[in-house]
N, C-alpha and C positions, 0 to 999 in steps of 0.2 A: 766055838773055836774054828769050825770049819769056815764060817763066814769071814772071820778075820783074815784067814790065808787067801781067800779069794779077792778081798779088798787090797791086800798087799800087792798081789799079781796085777791088779788093774791099775794101780798107782805107780806107773812107770814114768820115766823121763821121755817126753814126746819130742824133745827138741831135735835129736837126730832124725826122726822120722819126718818132721816138718821141713828139715833142712834137705832132705832128699826129695821131697815133694817139690820144693821151690827149684831145686837144680834140674828136675825133670821138665817143669814148666819152662824154664829159660831154654833148655836144649830143644823142646819142641817148637818154641817161638823162633829160635834161630834157624832151625832147619826148614821150616816153612817159608821164612824169608828168603833163604838161599834158593829154594826152588822157584819162587817167584822171579828172582832176579835172573835165573837161567834162560827164562823165555824172553826172546826178543820181541818186544811189542812194536817196533817199528815195521815189522813184516805185515803187510795187509794180504791176508789169506783170500784165495778164490772162493766163489760161492758154489756150493753144492747141495741145493735144497732137497734133491732126490737121494742123496747119499745115505748109506747106512751108518748109523751111529754105533761106535765101538767103545764099551766102557771097561774093557779088559786092561788090567794094569800088569806089566811085567817088570820086575825090579832090574833086569837087564837091558831094558829098551833104551836105545840111543836116539836122542832127538837131534836132527840135523837141520839147521836153518839155511836157507837159500834167499839172499836178499834180492831186491829188484835190480841192482847192478851186477849180480852174479857172484857175489862173495858168498863162500861156503863157511859155515861157522858151527861149533858146538858150544853150548853154554856161553855165547857171546864171545868166543875165541875164534877169530877168523883163521883159516888154514888153507893151504893148497889141497887139491883133491888127493895127491899122493899121500899127504899126511893123514888125510881122512882114511884112506885105505889101511894104513899102518894102524890106526886107532881102532878101526872096525875089526881087524885081525886079533888085536889084543883083547877086544871085548867078547869075541867069539871064544878065544882061548880060556878067558876068565869064566864064561858061562859053560865051558866044557861041551861045546857042540855048536851046530848052526841054527839053533832055536833063538837067536838073538833078534828081536824085532827092531827094525830101523824105522823111525817116524820121520818123514821128510816134511818140514814145514816151509813151503816154497811160496814166495810172494807171487801175487796174481800176475804181475807185470814182467816176470822173469821169462826168459826164453827157455823152451823146453829142452834145448840143447845142454844148458847148465844142469837142469835136473837129471837128464840122461847120464851125464858125467857122475853125478852122485850115485844113480843107480848102477852104473858100471863099476864104481868103487865098492859098492856092496857086494857085487858079484865077484870081483876080484878078491875080496876078503872071505868069500864062502858063505855070505849072508843071503837068504832068499826070502825072508818074511819082511816085505816092505809095505809100509802104510803111509798114506798121504793125509794131511790135515787140511780141512776146509771148513767154511762156515755154513752151517745149515740155514741161518737166516741172519740179517743184519742186526747188530747190537744197538 
């Protein structure tokens, strides 16, 4: 009699669980695809073979791209530096502090003056954790 109750408990309807698993798979495939689209592959990064590799991830990290013609963008959305300052201030408020890291992906051919403007926008927003992206070796 006891075995019959255990069999009844194990013979449930798995349709709902399979449906949830498929929805999770679709969600993760879509979010990975969005992250790939956010990175501008037209930017040719500078070489830094002796640079330190950083593998730390922060969910509040803001990636700022600076193209070779001096265009500043976040997630492929171009903007003036004043708008960048506003967005960075909002990111700092959302993170409740100045611990929001800013990752600057500057093209190797861009003038440092443009990168300095991005750094000044970070300072004006109250953010001081600035990192730069570079290539360790050619792909």
